[in-house]
mmCIF entry with sequence, helices, sheets and N, C-alpha, C, O atoms, coordinates in Angstrom:
data_MODEL
# 
_entry.id   MODEL 
# 
_entity.id                         1 
_entity.type                       polymer 
_entity.pdbx_number_of_molecules   1 
# 
_entity_poly.entity_id                      1 
_entity_poly.type                           'polypeptide(L)' 
_entity_poly.nstd_linkage                   no 
_entity_poly.nstd_monomer                   no 
_entity_poly.pdbx_seq_one_letter_code       MGGFKYIFTYIYNNPFSYVIITMTLTTTRTLIMCFIFVFLTLQKYKTNLK 
_entity_poly.pdbx_seq_one_letter_code_can   MGGFKYIFTYIYNNPFSYVIITMTLTTTRTLIMCFIFVFLTLQKYKTNLK 
_entity_poly.pdbx_strand_id                 A 
# 
loop_
_entity_poly_seq.entity_id 
_entity_poly_seq.num 
_entity_poly_seq.mon_id 
_entity_poly_seq.hetero 
1 1  MET n 
1 2  GLY n 
1 3  GLY n 
1 4  PHE n 
1 5  LYS n 
1 6  TYR n 
1 7  ILE n 
1 8  PHE n 
1 9  THR n 
1 10 TYR n 
1 11 ILE n 
1 12 TYR n 
1 13 ASN n 
1 14 ASN n 
1 15 PRO n 
1 16 PHE n 
1 17 SER n 
1 18 TYR n 
1 19 VAL n 
1 20 ILE n 
1 21 ILE n 
1 22 THR n 
1 23 MET n 
1 24 THR n 
1 25 LEU n 
1 26 THR n 
1 27 THR n 
1 28 THR n 
1 29 ARG n 
1 30 THR n 
1 31 LEU n 
1 32 ILE n 
1 33 MET n 
1 34 CYS n 
1 35 PHE n 
1 36 ILE n 
1 37 PHE n 
1 38 VAL n 
1 39 PHE n 
1 40 LEU n 
1 41 THR n 
1 42 LEU n 
1 43 GLN n 
1 44 LYS n 
1 45 TYR n 
1 46 LYS n 
1 47 THR n 
1 48 ASN n 
1 49 LEU n 
1 50 LYS n 
# 
_struct_asym.id          A 
_struct_asym.entity_id   1 
# 
loop_
_struct_conf.conf_type_id 
_struct_conf.id 
_struct_conf.pdbx_PDB_helix_id 
_struct_conf.beg_label_comp_id 
_struct_conf.beg_label_asym_id 
_struct_conf.beg_label_seq_id 
_struct_conf.pdbx_beg_PDB_ins_code 
_struct_conf.end_label_comp_id 
_struct_conf.end_label_asym_id 
_struct_conf.end_label_seq_id 
_struct_conf.pdbx_end_PDB_ins_code 
_struct_conf.beg_auth_comp_id 
_struct_conf.beg_auth_asym_id 
_struct_conf.beg_auth_seq_id 
_struct_conf.end_auth_comp_id 
_struct_conf.end_auth_asym_id 
_struct_conf.end_auth_seq_id 
_struct_conf.pdbx_PDB_helix_class 
_struct_conf.details 
_struct_conf.pdbx_PDB_helix_length 
HELX_P HELX_P1 AA1 GLY A 2  ? ASN A 13 ? GLY A 2  ASN A 13 1 ? 12 
HELX_P HELX_P2 AA2 PHE A 16 ? LEU A 49 ? PHE A 16 LEU A 49 1 ? 34 
# 
_struct_conf_type.id          HELX_P 
_struct_conf_type.criteria    ? 
_struct_conf_type.reference   ? 
# 
loop_
_atom_site.group_PDB 
_atom_site.id 
_atom_site.type_symbol 
_atom_site.label_atom_id 
_atom_site.label_alt_id 
_atom_site.label_comp_id 
_atom_site.label_asym_id 
_atom_site.label_entity_id 
_atom_site.label_seq_id 
_atom_site.pdbx_PDB_ins_code 
_atom_site.Cartn_x 
_atom_site.Cartn_y 
_atom_site.Cartn_z 
_atom_site.occupancy 
_atom_site.B_iso_or_equiv 
_atom_site.pdbx_formal_charge 
_atom_site.auth_seq_id 
_atom_site.auth_comp_id 
_atom_site.auth_asym_id 
_atom_site.auth_atom_id 
_atom_site.pdbx_PDB_model_num 
ATOM 1   N N  . MET A 1 1  ? 142.502 121.395 142.885 1.00 0.00 ? 1  MET A N  1 
ATOM 2   C CA . MET A 1 1  ? 142.734 121.601 141.457 1.00 0.00 ? 1  MET A CA 1 
ATOM 3   C C  . MET A 1 1  ? 143.686 120.530 140.925 1.00 0.00 ? 1  MET A C  1 
ATOM 4   O O  . MET A 1 1  ? 143.596 120.135 139.762 1.00 0.00 ? 1  MET A O  1 
ATOM 5   N N  . GLY A 1 2  ? 144.604 120.060 141.785 1.00 0.00 ? 2  GLY A N  1 
ATOM 6   C CA . GLY A 1 2  ? 145.558 119.033 141.369 1.00 0.00 ? 2  GLY A CA 1 
ATOM 7   C C  . GLY A 1 2  ? 144.860 117.746 140.962 1.00 0.00 ? 2  GLY A C  1 
ATOM 8   O O  . GLY A 1 2  ? 145.315 117.033 140.067 1.00 0.00 ? 2  GLY A O  1 
ATOM 9   N N  . GLY A 1 3  ? 143.729 117.452 141.645 1.00 0.00 ? 3  GLY A N  1 
ATOM 10  C CA . GLY A 1 3  ? 142.977 116.250 141.319 1.00 0.00 ? 3  GLY A CA 1 
ATOM 11  C C  . GLY A 1 3  ? 142.431 116.296 139.901 1.00 0.00 ? 3  GLY A C  1 
ATOM 12  O O  . GLY A 1 3  ? 142.480 115.303 139.175 1.00 0.00 ? 3  GLY A O  1 
ATOM 13  N N  . PHE A 1 4  ? 141.908 117.462 139.512 1.00 0.00 ? 4  PHE A N  1 
ATOM 14  C CA . PHE A 1 4  ? 141.385 117.624 138.157 1.00 0.00 ? 4  PHE A CA 1 
ATOM 15  C C  . PHE A 1 4  ? 142.489 117.426 137.132 1.00 0.00 ? 4  PHE A C  1 
ATOM 16  O O  . PHE A 1 4  ? 142.292 116.771 136.108 1.00 0.00 ? 4  PHE A O  1 
ATOM 17  N N  . LYS A 1 5  ? 143.660 118.002 137.420 1.00 0.00 ? 5  LYS A N  1 
ATOM 18  C CA . LYS A 1 5  ? 144.800 117.883 136.506 1.00 0.00 ? 5  LYS A CA 1 
ATOM 19  C C  . LYS A 1 5  ? 145.163 116.412 136.322 1.00 0.00 ? 5  LYS A C  1 
ATOM 20  O O  . LYS A 1 5  ? 145.443 115.965 135.210 1.00 0.00 ? 5  LYS A O  1 
ATOM 21  N N  . TYR A 1 6  ? 145.154 115.665 137.429 1.00 0.00 ? 6  TYR A N  1 
ATOM 22  C CA . TYR A 1 6  ? 145.485 114.240 137.377 1.00 0.00 ? 6  TYR A CA 1 
ATOM 23  C C  . TYR A 1 6  ? 144.458 113.477 136.533 1.00 0.00 ? 6  TYR A C  1 
ATOM 24  O O  . TYR A 1 6  ? 144.817 112.630 135.714 1.00 0.00 ? 6  TYR A O  1 
ATOM 25  N N  . ILE A 1 7  ? 143.183 113.790 136.746 1.00 0.00 ? 7  ILE A N  1 
ATOM 26  C CA . ILE A 1 7  ? 142.108 113.115 136.005 1.00 0.00 ? 7  ILE A CA 1 
ATOM 27  C C  . ILE A 1 7  ? 142.227 113.411 134.514 1.00 0.00 ? 7  ILE A C  1 
ATOM 28  O O  . ILE A 1 7  ? 142.117 112.507 133.686 1.00 0.00 ? 7  ILE A O  1 
ATOM 29  N N  . PHE A 1 8  ? 142.452 114.686 134.173 1.00 0.00 ? 8  PHE A N  1 
ATOM 30  C CA . PHE A 1 8  ? 142.577 115.056 132.763 1.00 0.00 ? 8  PHE A CA 1 
ATOM 31  C C  . PHE A 1 8  ? 143.783 114.381 132.129 1.00 0.00 ? 8  PHE A C  1 
ATOM 32  O O  . PHE A 1 8  ? 143.716 113.935 130.983 1.00 0.00 ? 8  PHE A O  1 
ATOM 33  N N  . THR A 1 9  ? 144.891 114.303 132.874 1.00 0.00 ? 9  THR A N  1 
ATOM 34  C CA . THR A 1 9  ? 146.095 113.630 132.366 1.00 0.00 ? 9  THR A CA 1 
ATOM 35  C C  . THR A 1 9  ? 145.799 112.158 132.125 1.00 0.00 ? 9  THR A C  1 
ATOM 36  O O  . THR A 1 9  ? 146.218 111.593 131.115 1.00 0.00 ? 9  THR A O  1 
ATOM 37  N N  . TYR A 1 10 ? 145.074 111.536 133.054 1.00 0.00 ? 10 TYR A N  1 
ATOM 38  C CA . TYR A 1 10 ? 144.719 110.121 132.931 1.00 0.00 ? 10 TYR A CA 1 
ATOM 39  C C  . TYR A 1 10 ? 143.858 109.895 131.691 1.00 0.00 ? 10 TYR A C  1 
ATOM 40  O O  . TYR A 1 10 ? 144.096 108.959 130.927 1.00 0.00 ? 10 TYR A O  1 
ATOM 41  N N  . ILE A 1 11 ? 142.846 110.764 131.493 1.00 0.00 ? 11 ILE A N  1 
ATOM 42  C CA . ILE A 1 11 ? 141.961 110.649 130.333 1.00 0.00 ? 11 ILE A CA 1 
ATOM 43  C C  . ILE A 1 11 ? 142.760 110.847 129.048 1.00 0.00 ? 11 ILE A C  1 
ATOM 44  O O  . ILE A 1 11 ? 142.567 110.127 128.069 1.00 0.00 ? 11 ILE A O  1 
ATOM 45  N N  . TYR A 1 12 ? 143.665 111.836 129.064 1.00 0.00 ? 12 TYR A N  1 
ATOM 46  C CA . TYR A 1 12 ? 144.463 112.157 127.876 1.00 0.00 ? 12 TYR A CA 1 
ATOM 47  C C  . TYR A 1 12 ? 145.375 110.994 127.501 1.00 0.00 ? 12 TYR A C  1 
ATOM 48  O O  . TYR A 1 12 ? 145.590 110.725 126.319 1.00 0.00 ? 12 TYR A O  1 
ATOM 49  N N  . ASN A 1 13 ? 145.912 110.303 128.508 1.00 0.00 ? 13 ASN A N  1 
ATOM 50  C CA . ASN A 1 13 ? 146.844 109.199 128.257 1.00 0.00 ? 13 ASN A CA 1 
ATOM 51  C C  . ASN A 1 13 ? 146.140 107.872 127.987 1.00 0.00 ? 13 ASN A C  1 
ATOM 52  O O  . ASN A 1 13 ? 146.769 106.930 127.506 1.00 0.00 ? 13 ASN A O  1 
ATOM 53  N N  . ASN A 1 14 ? 144.841 107.782 128.290 1.00 0.00 ? 14 ASN A N  1 
ATOM 54  C CA . ASN A 1 14 ? 144.104 106.528 128.089 1.00 0.00 ? 14 ASN A CA 1 
ATOM 55  C C  . ASN A 1 14 ? 142.863 106.787 127.234 1.00 0.00 ? 14 ASN A C  1 
ATOM 56  O O  . ASN A 1 14 ? 141.802 107.111 127.766 1.00 0.00 ? 14 ASN A O  1 
ATOM 57  N N  . PRO A 1 15 ? 142.989 106.646 125.920 1.00 0.00 ? 15 PRO A N  1 
ATOM 58  C CA . PRO A 1 15 ? 141.834 106.900 125.031 1.00 0.00 ? 15 PRO A CA 1 
ATOM 59  C C  . PRO A 1 15 ? 140.642 106.003 125.362 1.00 0.00 ? 15 PRO A C  1 
ATOM 60  O O  . PRO A 1 15 ? 139.497 106.377 125.108 1.00 0.00 ? 15 PRO A O  1 
ATOM 61  N N  . PHE A 1 16 ? 140.905 104.810 125.934 1.00 0.00 ? 16 PHE A N  1 
ATOM 62  C CA . PHE A 1 16 ? 139.819 103.884 126.257 1.00 0.00 ? 16 PHE A CA 1 
ATOM 63  C C  . PHE A 1 16 ? 138.883 104.470 127.304 1.00 0.00 ? 16 PHE A C  1 
ATOM 64  O O  . PHE A 1 16 ? 137.700 104.132 127.345 1.00 0.00 ? 16 PHE A O  1 
ATOM 65  N N  . SER A 1 17 ? 139.422 105.363 128.166 1.00 0.00 ? 17 SER A N  1 
ATOM 66  C CA . SER A 1 17 ? 138.588 105.962 129.208 1.00 0.00 ? 17 SER A CA 1 
ATOM 67  C C  . SER A 1 17 ? 137.478 106.821 128.594 1.00 0.00 ? 17 SER A C  1 
ATOM 68  O O  . SER A 1 17 ? 136.432 107.021 129.210 1.00 0.00 ? 17 SER A O  1 
ATOM 69  N N  . TYR A 1 18 ? 137.712 107.333 127.367 1.00 0.00 ? 18 TYR A N  1 
ATOM 70  C CA . TYR A 1 18 ? 136.661 108.098 126.681 1.00 0.00 ? 18 TYR A CA 1 
ATOM 71  C C  . TYR A 1 18 ? 135.431 107.217 126.495 1.00 0.00 ? 18 TYR A C  1 
ATOM 72  O O  . TYR A 1 18 ? 134.298 107.658 126.685 1.00 0.00 ? 18 TYR A O  1 
ATOM 73  N N  . VAL A 1 19 ? 135.678 105.948 126.116 1.00 0.00 ? 19 VAL A N  1 
ATOM 74  C CA . VAL A 1 19 ? 134.579 105.004 125.893 1.00 0.00 ? 19 VAL A CA 1 
ATOM 75  C C  . VAL A 1 19 ? 133.801 104.798 127.187 1.00 0.00 ? 19 VAL A C  1 
ATOM 76  O O  . VAL A 1 19 ? 132.570 104.813 127.195 1.00 0.00 ? 19 VAL A O  1 
ATOM 77  N N  . ILE A 1 20 ? 134.541 104.604 128.288 1.00 0.00 ? 20 ILE A N  1 
ATOM 78  C CA . ILE A 1 20 ? 133.899 104.379 129.590 1.00 0.00 ? 20 ILE A CA 1 
ATOM 79  C C  . ILE A 1 20 ? 133.056 105.589 129.982 1.00 0.00 ? 20 ILE A C  1 
ATOM 80  O O  . ILE A 1 20 ? 131.921 105.438 130.433 1.00 0.00 ? 20 ILE A O  1 
ATOM 81  N N  . ILE A 1 21 ? 133.618 106.800 129.808 1.00 0.00 ? 21 ILE A N  1 
ATOM 82  C CA . ILE A 1 21 ? 132.896 108.032 130.167 1.00 0.00 ? 21 ILE A CA 1 
ATOM 83  C C  . ILE A 1 21 ? 131.637 108.167 129.314 1.00 0.00 ? 21 ILE A C  1 
ATOM 84  O O  . ILE A 1 21 ? 130.562 108.482 129.825 1.00 0.00 ? 21 ILE A O  1 
ATOM 85  N N  . THR A 1 22 ? 131.781 107.921 127.994 1.00 0.00 ? 22 THR A N  1 
ATOM 86  C CA . THR A 1 22 ? 130.631 108.028 127.087 1.00 0.00 ? 22 THR A CA 1 
ATOM 87  C C  . THR A 1 22 ? 129.549 107.031 127.482 1.00 0.00 ? 22 THR A C  1 
ATOM 88  O O  . THR A 1 22 ? 128.369 107.377 127.526 1.00 0.00 ? 22 THR A O  1 
ATOM 89  N N  . MET A 1 23 ? 129.953 105.786 127.772 1.00 0.00 ? 23 MET A N  1 
ATOM 90  C CA . MET A 1 23 ? 128.990 104.761 128.177 1.00 0.00 ? 23 MET A CA 1 
ATOM 91  C C  . MET A 1 23 ? 128.297 105.147 129.474 1.00 0.00 ? 23 MET A C  1 
ATOM 92  O O  . MET A 1 23 ? 127.088 104.967 129.618 1.00 0.00 ? 23 MET A O  1 
ATOM 93  N N  . THR A 1 24 ? 129.069 105.678 130.419 1.00 0.00 ? 24 THR A N  1 
ATOM 94  C CA . THR A 1 24 ? 128.495 106.083 131.704 1.00 0.00 ? 24 THR A CA 1 
ATOM 95  C C  . THR A 1 24 ? 127.459 107.182 131.504 1.00 0.00 ? 24 THR A C  1 
ATOM 96  O O  . THR A 1 24 ? 126.367 107.130 132.070 1.00 0.00 ? 24 THR A O  1 
ATOM 97  N N  . LEU A 1 25 ? 127.815 108.191 130.683 1.00 0.00 ? 25 LEU A N  1 
ATOM 98  C CA . LEU A 1 25 ? 126.892 109.302 130.433 1.00 0.00 ? 25 LEU A CA 1 
ATOM 99  C C  . LEU A 1 25 ? 125.635 108.802 129.738 1.00 0.00 ? 25 LEU A C  1 
ATOM 100 O O  . LEU A 1 25 ? 124.526 109.202 130.094 1.00 0.00 ? 25 LEU A O  1 
ATOM 101 N N  . THR A 1 26 ? 125.802 107.922 128.742 1.00 0.00 ? 26 THR A N  1 
ATOM 102 C CA . THR A 1 26 ? 124.654 107.385 128.008 1.00 0.00 ? 26 THR A CA 1 
ATOM 103 C C  . THR A 1 26 ? 123.749 106.590 128.938 1.00 0.00 ? 26 THR A C  1 
ATOM 104 O O  . THR A 1 26 ? 122.528 106.735 128.896 1.00 0.00 ? 26 THR A O  1 
ATOM 105 N N  . THR A 1 27 ? 124.350 105.748 129.780 1.00 0.00 ? 27 THR A N  1 
ATOM 106 C CA . THR A 1 27 ? 123.577 104.931 130.720 1.00 0.00 ? 27 THR A CA 1 
ATOM 107 C C  . THR A 1 27 ? 122.812 105.818 131.694 1.00 0.00 ? 27 THR A C  1 
ATOM 108 O O  . THR A 1 27 ? 121.638 105.580 131.979 1.00 0.00 ? 27 THR A O  1 
ATOM 109 N N  . THR A 1 28 ? 123.492 106.846 132.201 1.00 0.00 ? 28 THR A N  1 
ATOM 110 C CA . THR A 1 28 ? 122.858 107.765 133.151 1.00 0.00 ? 28 THR A CA 1 
ATOM 111 C C  . THR A 1 28 ? 121.674 108.454 132.494 1.00 0.00 ? 28 THR A C  1 
ATOM 112 O O  . THR A 1 28 ? 120.605 108.569 133.094 1.00 0.00 ? 28 THR A O  1 
ATOM 113 N N  . ARG A 1 29 ? 121.867 108.922 131.237 1.00 0.00 ? 29 ARG A N  1 
ATOM 114 C CA . ARG A 1 29 ? 120.796 109.614 130.524 1.00 0.00 ? 29 ARG A CA 1 
ATOM 115 C C  . ARG A 1 29 ? 119.617 108.668 130.307 1.00 0.00 ? 29 ARG A C  1 
ATOM 116 O O  . ARG A 1 29 ? 118.462 109.066 130.458 1.00 0.00 ? 29 ARG A O  1 
ATOM 117 N N  . THR A 1 30 ? 119.909 107.415 129.952 1.00 0.00 ? 30 THR A N  1 
ATOM 118 C CA . THR A 1 30 ? 118.852 106.432 129.729 1.00 0.00 ? 30 THR A CA 1 
ATOM 119 C C  . THR A 1 30 ? 118.069 106.182 131.010 1.00 0.00 ? 30 THR A C  1 
ATOM 120 O O  . THR A 1 30 ? 116.840 106.114 130.991 1.00 0.00 ? 30 THR A O  1 
ATOM 121 N N  . LEU A 1 31 ? 118.790 106.044 132.134 1.00 0.00 ? 31 LEU A N  1 
ATOM 122 C CA . LEU A 1 31 ? 118.132 105.814 133.423 1.00 0.00 ? 31 LEU A CA 1 
ATOM 123 C C  . LEU A 1 31 ? 117.235 106.985 133.787 1.00 0.00 ? 31 LEU A C  1 
ATOM 124 O O  . LEU A 1 31 ? 116.122 106.790 134.274 1.00 0.00 ? 31 LEU A O  1 
ATOM 125 N N  . ILE A 1 32 ? 117.720 108.213 133.550 1.00 0.00 ? 32 ILE A N  1 
ATOM 126 C CA . ILE A 1 32 ? 116.933 109.411 133.865 1.00 0.00 ? 32 ILE A CA 1 
ATOM 127 C C  . ILE A 1 32 ? 115.672 109.433 133.006 1.00 0.00 ? 32 ILE A C  1 
ATOM 128 O O  . ILE A 1 32 ? 114.587 109.736 133.503 1.00 0.00 ? 32 ILE A O  1 
ATOM 129 N N  . MET A 1 33 ? 115.812 109.110 131.707 1.00 0.00 ? 33 MET A N  1 
ATOM 130 C CA . MET A 1 33 ? 114.660 109.103 130.804 1.00 0.00 ? 33 MET A CA 1 
ATOM 131 C C  . MET A 1 33 ? 113.637 108.064 131.259 1.00 0.00 ? 33 MET A C  1 
ATOM 132 O O  . MET A 1 33 ? 112.435 108.329 131.248 1.00 0.00 ? 33 MET A O  1 
ATOM 133 N N  . CYS A 1 34 ? 114.113 106.875 131.659 1.00 0.00 ? 34 CYS A N  1 
ATOM 134 C CA . CYS A 1 34 ? 113.216 105.821 132.148 1.00 0.00 ? 34 CYS A CA 1 
ATOM 135 C C  . CYS A 1 34 ? 112.494 106.281 133.408 1.00 0.00 ? 34 CYS A C  1 
ATOM 136 O O  . CYS A 1 34 ? 111.293 106.061 133.562 1.00 0.00 ? 34 CYS A O  1 
ATOM 137 N N  . PHE A 1 35 ? 113.240 106.927 134.312 1.00 0.00 ? 35 PHE A N  1 
ATOM 138 C CA . PHE A 1 35 ? 112.657 107.406 135.563 1.00 0.00 ? 35 PHE A CA 1 
ATOM 139 C C  . PHE A 1 35 ? 111.563 108.430 135.283 1.00 0.00 ? 35 PHE A C  1 
ATOM 140 O O  . PHE A 1 35 ? 110.489 108.372 135.882 1.00 0.00 ? 35 PHE A O  1 
ATOM 141 N N  . ILE A 1 36 ? 111.834 109.376 134.366 1.00 0.00 ? 36 ILE A N  1 
ATOM 142 C CA . ILE A 1 36 ? 110.853 110.408 134.010 1.00 0.00 ? 36 ILE A CA 1 
ATOM 143 C C  . ILE A 1 36 ? 109.622 109.751 133.386 1.00 0.00 ? 36 ILE A C  1 
ATOM 144 O O  . ILE A 1 36 ? 108.489 110.113 133.702 1.00 0.00 ? 36 ILE A O  1 
ATOM 145 N N  . PHE A 1 37 ? 109.857 108.770 132.485 1.00 0.00 ? 37 PHE A N  1 
ATOM 146 C CA . PHE A 1 37 ? 108.755 108.081 131.820 1.00 0.00 ? 37 PHE A CA 1 
ATOM 147 C C  . PHE A 1 37 ? 107.857 107.385 132.837 1.00 0.00 ? 37 PHE A C  1 
ATOM 148 O O  . PHE A 1 37 ? 106.633 107.500 132.777 1.00 0.00 ? 37 PHE A O  1 
ATOM 149 N N  . VAL A 1 38 ? 108.478 106.658 133.779 1.00 0.00 ? 38 VAL A N  1 
ATOM 150 C CA . VAL A 1 38 ? 107.721 105.953 134.819 1.00 0.00 ? 38 VAL A CA 1 
ATOM 151 C C  . VAL A 1 38 ? 106.964 106.951 135.684 1.00 0.00 ? 38 VAL A C  1 
ATOM 152 O O  . VAL A 1 38 ? 105.798 106.735 136.017 1.00 0.00 ? 38 VAL A O  1 
ATOM 153 N N  . PHE A 1 39 ? 107.634 108.051 136.049 1.00 0.00 ? 39 PHE A N  1 
ATOM 154 C CA . PHE A 1 39 ? 107.011 109.073 136.889 1.00 0.00 ? 39 PHE A CA 1 
ATOM 155 C C  . PHE A 1 39 ? 105.779 109.656 136.204 1.00 0.00 ? 39 PHE A C  1 
ATOM 156 O O  . PHE A 1 39 ? 104.724 109.784 136.826 1.00 0.00 ? 39 PHE A O  1 
ATOM 157 N N  . LEU A 1 40 ? 105.909 110.013 134.919 1.00 0.00 ? 40 LEU A N  1 
ATOM 158 C CA . LEU A 1 40 ? 104.788 110.584 134.171 1.00 0.00 ? 40 LEU A CA 1 
ATOM 159 C C  . LEU A 1 40 ? 103.660 109.564 134.028 1.00 0.00 ? 40 LEU A C  1 
ATOM 160 O O  . LEU A 1 40 ? 102.485 109.917 134.124 1.00 0.00 ? 40 LEU A O  1 
ATOM 161 N N  . THR A 1 41 ? 104.016 108.302 133.800 1.00 0.00 ? 41 THR A N  1 
ATOM 162 C CA . THR A 1 41 ? 103.005 107.249 133.671 1.00 0.00 ? 41 THR A CA 1 
ATOM 163 C C  . THR A 1 41 ? 102.231 107.096 134.971 1.00 0.00 ? 41 THR A C  1 
ATOM 164 O O  . THR A 1 41 ? 101.008 106.959 134.963 1.00 0.00 ? 41 THR A O  1 
ATOM 165 N N  . LEU A 1 42 ? 102.954 107.122 136.094 1.00 0.00 ? 42 LEU A N  1 
ATOM 166 C CA . LEU A 1 42 ? 102.297 107.012 137.403 1.00 0.00 ? 42 LEU A CA 1 
ATOM 167 C C  . LEU A 1 42 ? 101.367 108.198 137.638 1.00 0.00 ? 42 LEU A C  1 
ATOM 168 O O  . LEU A 1 42 ? 100.267 108.031 138.165 1.00 0.00 ? 42 LEU A O  1 
ATOM 169 N N  . GLN A 1 43 ? 101.803 109.391 137.250 1.00 0.00 ? 43 GLN A N  1 
ATOM 170 C CA . GLN A 1 43 ? 100.964 110.585 137.410 1.00 0.00 ? 43 GLN A CA 1 
ATOM 171 C C  . GLN A 1 43 ? 99.676  110.425 136.597 1.00 0.00 ? 43 GLN A C  1 
ATOM 172 O O  . GLN A 1 43 ? 98.592  110.791 137.050 1.00 0.00 ? 43 GLN A O  1 
ATOM 173 N N  . LYS A 1 44 ? 99.814  109.874 135.392 1.00 0.00 ? 44 LYS A N  1 
ATOM 174 C CA . LYS A 1 44 ? 98.658  109.667 134.520 1.00 0.00 ? 44 LYS A CA 1 
ATOM 175 C C  . LYS A 1 44 ? 97.684  108.691 135.168 1.00 0.00 ? 44 LYS A C  1 
ATOM 176 O O  . LYS A 1 44 ? 96.474  108.918 135.165 1.00 0.00 ? 44 LYS A O  1 
ATOM 177 N N  . TYR A 1 45 ? 98.222  107.588 135.732 1.00 0.00 ? 45 TYR A N  1 
ATOM 178 C CA . TYR A 1 45 ? 97.374  106.597 136.395 1.00 0.00 ? 45 TYR A CA 1 
ATOM 179 C C  . TYR A 1 45 ? 96.669  107.200 137.598 1.00 0.00 ? 45 TYR A C  1 
ATOM 180 O O  . TYR A 1 45 ? 95.497  106.912 137.839 1.00 0.00 ? 45 TYR A O  1 
ATOM 181 N N  . LYS A 1 46 ? 97.372  108.033 138.353 1.00 0.00 ? 46 LYS A N  1 
ATOM 182 C CA . LYS A 1 46 ? 96.780  108.665 139.535 1.00 0.00 ? 46 LYS A CA 1 
ATOM 183 C C  . LYS A 1 46 ? 95.584  109.524 139.138 1.00 0.00 ? 46 LYS A C  1 
ATOM 184 O O  . LYS A 1 46 ? 94.547  109.484 139.800 1.00 0.00 ? 46 LYS A O  1 
ATOM 185 N N  . THR A 1 47 ? 95.717  110.300 138.063 1.00 0.00 ? 47 THR A N  1 
ATOM 186 C CA . THR A 1 47 ? 94.624  111.172 137.634 1.00 0.00 ? 47 THR A CA 1 
ATOM 187 C C  . THR A 1 47 ? 93.461  110.334 137.110 1.00 0.00 ? 47 THR A C  1 
ATOM 188 O O  . THR A 1 47 ? 92.303  110.722 137.267 1.00 0.00 ? 47 THR A O  1 
ATOM 189 N N  . ASN A 1 48 ? 93.758  109.178 136.484 1.00 0.00 ? 48 ASN A N  1 
ATOM 190 C CA . ASN A 1 48 ? 92.704  108.308 135.969 1.00 0.00 ? 48 ASN A CA 1 
ATOM 191 C C  . ASN A 1 48 ? 91.936  107.628 137.095 1.00 0.00 ? 48 ASN A C  1 
ATOM 192 O O  . ASN A 1 48 ? 90.747  107.343 136.948 1.00 0.00 ? 48 ASN A O  1 
ATOM 193 N N  . LEU A 1 49 ? 92.600  107.366 138.213 1.00 0.00 ? 49 LEU A N  1 
ATOM 194 C CA . LEU A 1 49 ? 91.954  106.685 139.338 1.00 0.00 ? 49 LEU A CA 1 
ATOM 195 C C  . LEU A 1 49 ? 90.952  107.585 140.042 1.00 0.00 ? 49 LEU A C  1 
ATOM 196 O O  . LEU A 1 49 ? 89.990  107.090 140.629 1.00 0.00 ? 49 LEU A O  1 
ATOM 197 N N  . LYS A 1 50 ? 91.157  108.895 139.996 1.00 0.00 ? 50 LYS A N  1 
ATOM 198 C CA . LYS A 1 50 ? 90.274  109.815 140.713 1.00 0.00 ? 50 LYS A CA 1 
ATOM 199 C C  . LYS A 1 50 ? 88.869  109.800 140.133 1.00 0.00 ? 50 LYS A C  1 
ATOM 200 O O  . LYS A 1 50 ? 87.993  110.517 140.617 1.00 0.00 ? 50 LYS A O  1 
# 
């Protein structure tokens, strides 16, 4: 639990870390969306090949 307290204190004292966290979350979401898109596209191609 002490680790969480330290992380929250760090975030609270460094407003710039909010930007980093937001960018990380956005990038992760974008990567997941791309992965899902590619996966669905591949599934579509597989059904078309049959």
